[in-house]
C-alpha positions, 0 to 999 in steps of 0.5 A: 389832441386828435383822435383816429380810428383804424382797424387792425386785422390781428387785434382779435386775440390777447397777445397781438392786442398786448403787442399793439398797446405796448407798441402804440403807448411807447410812441411819443405823442400817443396818449390813449389806446382803446381796442375793441376785440370784436372787430379789431377797431383801434381808437387812438388819442394822440398829440398831432404836434408830436406824431401823425396818424400816418406815422402811427399806421406806418409803425404798425405796418413795420411790425407786420400788423395789417391796418385797414 
């Protein structure tokens, strides 16, 4: 099990947070998503044998989220 932390600019209000959680939890290999609304920090636990950090970031970017 791997864990990564990324920052998503839009993860500061309820609707984008729900979209991010729904999107990431729907990916095969993602186990857990925790979002800190204060600073847009997104912690993701995932099975690196099923999905990579890069694939998670690309998926968010494809849905118009700004990852930094």
